[in-house]
N, C-alpha and C positions, 0 to 999 in steps of 0.2 A: 729696958733690960740690959744687964751687963753681959760680958762674954760667957760667964759660967751659966747664967740663966738661959741664955740662948742655946748653949750646948745641951743643957738638960731638956729643953723643949724639943730640940731636934731628935734627941735620943728617944723620947716618949712618942713623938708624933710620926716618925718616919721609919721605914723598914730598916732592919739591921744590915742589910746588904748595901745600903746607901751610907749609913752613918759610920763615922770613924771617930771614936771618942778620945783620940790621942791629944794630950796636952803636955807641954805648952804649945801654943800656936807659934808660928814664925813671927818674930818681931818686925815691925815696919823698918825700912831703911830710911835714915834721915841724914842728909849731908850736913857738913859742919858750917856751911855759910848760909846766907839768907836764901830761903827757898824761893825758886822762881817757877817751878813746875811740880805738880803732883802726878804720879803715874799709878794707875790702877790695874792690877791683875784680877783674875776671877777668884781663885782659891789656891791653896798649896798642894792640892791633890796631884799626885804623879805616880799612880800605881803602874809599875812596870813588872811584867811577869809575876803578878800576884804579890809584889812587895812594894811598899811605899817608902820613898826616901824622905827622911825628916830633915827640915831646915831650921837653922837658927834665925835666919832673916828671910823675908819674902824673896822669891825667885832664887833662893840659895845664895844670896849676895854676901854671905860670910866669905865667899870667893868672888871677887869682882869679875872674874872670867867665867862665871857660872854659865853652863850651856843653856840653862832655862831663860837667861837674860840676853843671850848672844844677839839675836835679831833686833831686839829693842835697842841694845847698846849700839849696834851698827847704825841704826837709823838716828839715834841721838847724836852720834859723832858727825853726822852730815849737817846738823844744825850749827849755825855760826856760834862760836864762843861757848860750846858746850862744856859744862863743868859738873862732874859727878857730885860735887859737894853742894850743888844748888837744887837738888831734886829730893823729893820725898816719895817713897814707894810703899804702897799698902795693897792688900787684897780686899776685894769686896767681901767675900766670905773668908773669915779667918780660920775656920776649922778645915781639917782634912776630910775628904770623902773617899769612899771605896771605889768610886767609878769616875771616869773621865767626865769633865764638865759637860761636854756635848752629848754624852750618853746618859746623863743624870736628868731624868724627867722631872725631878723635884727642884732642880737647881734654881730656876727663875723664882719659884714660889718662896723657897728658903731665903734666897738673896734679898728679894724685895720685902718680904714680911719681917725678917729678923735682922739681917746684917746691914742693909742699906740705911735704916734710921740711925744705927750706931755709927756707921761711917760718916754720915752727914754731920752728926753731933761732934765727932772727933775733928773733922776737917774745919768746921766752923769755929771750933775752940782754938785750933792751932794756927789757922791761916786766914789772912784777909780774903774777902770774896773775889778780889781781882786775880788771885793766883789760879791759873787754869788747870784743868785736869786732862791728862792724856789717858785715853782708854785703849787697852791693848787687844780688845776683841769686840766683835759685834754683840756678843752675848751681854756685855755690860750695857751697851746702848739699849738693848731690849728691855732692861729693867729700870732704867733711869728716865725714860720718856715713853709716852704713849704711842706716838706715831713711829712708823718704820721708815728707815732710810737705808737704802741698799749701799753696801760698802763701796762698790765700784763708782756709784754716783757721787758719794762723798769725795772720793779721790779725783774723779774727773772734773767735778764742778767746784772744787775747793770749798766745800761746805763745812762751816763751823757751827756747832750747836750753841746757841746763846743761852745765857743763864735763865732767862724767862721760860725756856722750853724744856727744862729738865728738873728732876727732883733734887739734884745737888745744888741748884741755883748758882752754878759756876759755868764759865765758858768751857765747853767740852770739845776736845780735839781728838779725832780718830788717829790712832797711832798703832795700828794693828801689827801684831808680831808675826803673822803669817808671811812666809817668803813672798807671796804674791804682792804684798804691800811694802816691799823693800822700796824705800824712798828714791833709790837710784832709778826705779822704773816710773816714778811719778814726779818729774822735775818741776812742773808747775805747782803742784801741791807742796813740794819741798820749799820752793821760793815763797809761797804764801805763808807757810809756817815760820820761815826765817824772819819775815816782816812782822809777824804777830808776837813772837816770843822774845826776841832780843833786840 
């Protein structure tokens, strides 16, 4: 299925208080150099006081100081030799929703059934399998692998999800955007990532 077919299916099969049919979707952000890391968000939904802010690029990266990317950028800057032009950023679900991801009881189903296969196809076409994926929330981990791994355990034990363990068949690295997972608070995990990525 392509983006338009997926959007049509969601409109037909899910309640109107979940669905937001706005198009175009935010475009992925792609740096100008050889890509070293893929970063995944959940979706572009950001309903604040009943109004959704529309983006040109994922995370509002038409502005490189976007508040939606602030914590991720802060962590990226802690990695050695970070270069904005060496990252590719996309959402798992490309469409907007009317509810927050964690309040959307259909999110996992929609993401896994419709958007994840398209995402895998896109990443496999664009990038070699060795390019790792940074996921920005546990919610993404829930849909790309069957077993559950607690976030704090990942950070305490320096766990990396290997390609054989997940649907995307790429190395998956937890890079959560919640302030709790600021890499300043996890120095051993940060060192582990620095060795792996650069």
